N, C-alpha and C positions, 0 to 999 in steps of 0.2 A: 177685384180684391178677392183673395182666396178665403176659404172657410177656416175657422179656428179648430185645431185638433183638440180632442179631449185631454191630451197631455198638457197642452198650452193652457187650457181652461183651469186644470188643477193647479198649475203654477201660479195663476192669478188669484187663487183663493187664499185669503189671509186667515191665519190661525190665531185664535184668541184663547188664552188660558184664563178662565174666570176663577177667582179665589174669594174666600170669605172666612172670616173668623166667627161668623154667626151660625155656622153649620151648613152642610151641603144641601139641606132642604129649605134653606131660608127664603123668605119672600123676596128679599133683595136680589138674590141670584136668579130666582124665577122671573122677576121683572126684566133683568138683563137678558136672559135667554129669550124671552118673548120679543124683545126689541132687536136682538142681533141674529136670531135664527134665520137662515135663508140668505144671509149676507156674508157670513163668516163660518169657518169651521171651528166649532167650539168644543172645549173640554173643560172640566171642572176639577180643581184640586182644593179641598176644603177640609175643615175639621168635621168630625162626626156630630158634635154638639156645639152649642154656643160657647165660645172661648174668648170673647172680647175682653180687652183690658189686660192681657198678659204680655204685651210688648213683644220683644224679640226672643222670648224664652224658647228653648228647644230641648227636646228629650235627648238624653245621651244614649240610652239603650234601644231606641226604636220602640215600636209598639204595634198594636193591631192596625190593620188597614183593610180596605175592601173596595170593591168596584160596584157601582150602582148606576141607575139611569134616572136622570131628573128631567122631566119634560122633553124626552127624546135626546138628551145630551148625556154622553158617558161621563161619569163622575168618579173620581178617586177620593175616598174619605180616609182620614186618619184619626185614630183615637189618641190625640195628642194636641200639640200647640199648632197655631197657624204656620209658623216657620217649618214645622215638621211636614206639613202638607206640601209646601213648596219644594222642600228638599226631596221628598218622595216623588213628586211629580217629575223631577229631573230624570229619574231613572225608570219610573213605572209607565208614564204616559207614552214615551216613544216605543216601548217594547210590549206593553200589555194592552194599552188602549188604542185609540184610533190613529195616532200619529206614528205608524210603523214605517 
């Protein structure tokens, strides 16, 4: 049986986008990172601050966003609604963060 190339290993790594309406520094996200790190390729897309209970609300004009690191995982935060974080992740994570 032959060895597995680094390219084949990369193809086997599953990517998980962690999201939260409790803010990108929330304890819940940090608990998930602790459990999943080392097994998956992780990225975060979340609100800048706690925004629970706003449902599917979405900003029309966009807003501020930034990139940070949370416990070794790259994070995209938005100063808006949870749906804004997911919408921004569709465009920003593949080009700015780790999933290039």
